[in-house]
C-alpha positions in Angstrom: 0.0 0.0 0.0 3.1 2.2 0.0 2.6 5.2 -2.3 -1.1 5.2 -2.2 -3.0 8.4 -1.3 -5.7 8.2 1.3 -8.3 8.9 -1.4 -7.0 5.9 -3.5 -6.9 3.7 -0.5 -10.5 4.8 0.6 -11.7 4.2 -3.0 -10.2 0.6 -3.0 -11.8 -0.1 0.4 -15.2 1.0 -0.9 -14.9 -1.1 -4.0 -14.0 -4.2 -2.0 -16.9 -3.5 0.4 -19.4 -3.1 -2.5 -18.1 -6.3 -4.0 -18.5 -8.3 -0.8 -22.0 -6.9 -0.3 -23.2 -7.6 -3.8 -21.5 -11.0 -4.5 -22.0 -14.3 -2.8 -19.0 -15.1 -0.7 -17.4 -18.4 -1.7 -15.0 -20.1 0.7 -12.8 -23.0 -0.3 -14.2 -26.3 1.1 -11.1 -26.7 3.3 -12.1 -23.5 5.2 -15.6 -24.8 5.8 -14.2 -28.1 7.0 -11.7 -26.4 9.3 -14.4 -24.2 10.8 -16.7 -27.2 11.3 -13.9 -29.1 13.0 -13.2 -26.2 15.3 -16.8 -26.1 16.3 -16.9 -29.8 17.0 -13.8 -29.5 19.2 -15.3 -26.6 21.1 -18.5 -28.5 21.7 -16.6 -31.7 22.8 -14.5 -29.7 25.2 -17.6 -28.2 26.9 -18.7 -31.8 27.6 -15.4 -33.0 29.1 -16.1 -32.1 32.7 -19.2 -34.3 32.7 -17.8 -37.1 30.6 -14.6 -37.4 32.7 -16.3 -36.5 36.0 -13.8 -33.8 36.8 -15.4 -33.0 40.2 -15.5 -36.6 41.4 -12.0 -37.4 40.2 -10.5 -34.3 41.9 -12.4 -35.1 45.1 -10.8 -38.5 45.1 -7.4 -36.9 44.5 -8.0 -34.9 47.7 -8.9 -38.0 49.6 -6.0 -40.0 48.3 -3.5 -37.2 49.1 -5.3 -36.2 52.3 -5.1 -32.6 51.2 -8.2 -30.7 50.0 -6.1 -28.1 48.1 -4.8 -30.8 45.8 -8.3 -31.5 44.4 -9.2 -27.8 44.2 -6.0 -27.0 42.3 -6.4 -29.9 40.0 -10.1 -28.9 39.3 -9.1 -25.3 38.7 -6.3 -26.4 36.3 -8.7 -28.8 34.3 -11.3 -26.0 34.0 -8.7 -23.5 32.9 -7.4 -25.9 30.2 -10.7 -26.4 28.6 -11.7 -22.7 28.6 -8.9 -21.7 26.3 
């Protein structure tokens, strides 16, 4: 974009905007597949706490180690990992 005036740049942006509004956007199939896979992973991650019984497992960790903080820290870590 070096050497473009603001007017030229603004005109180019307007042309692209009009094109995007008036034309049907076509994405390569790989983009759609990737987005679908990402959504699938997001949904699966949201189910992990129930599927793997995070709370029950971390409670047992506390009992096994005779330290309540072990379970709390483990649960916090598991929750933080799936939120990212």
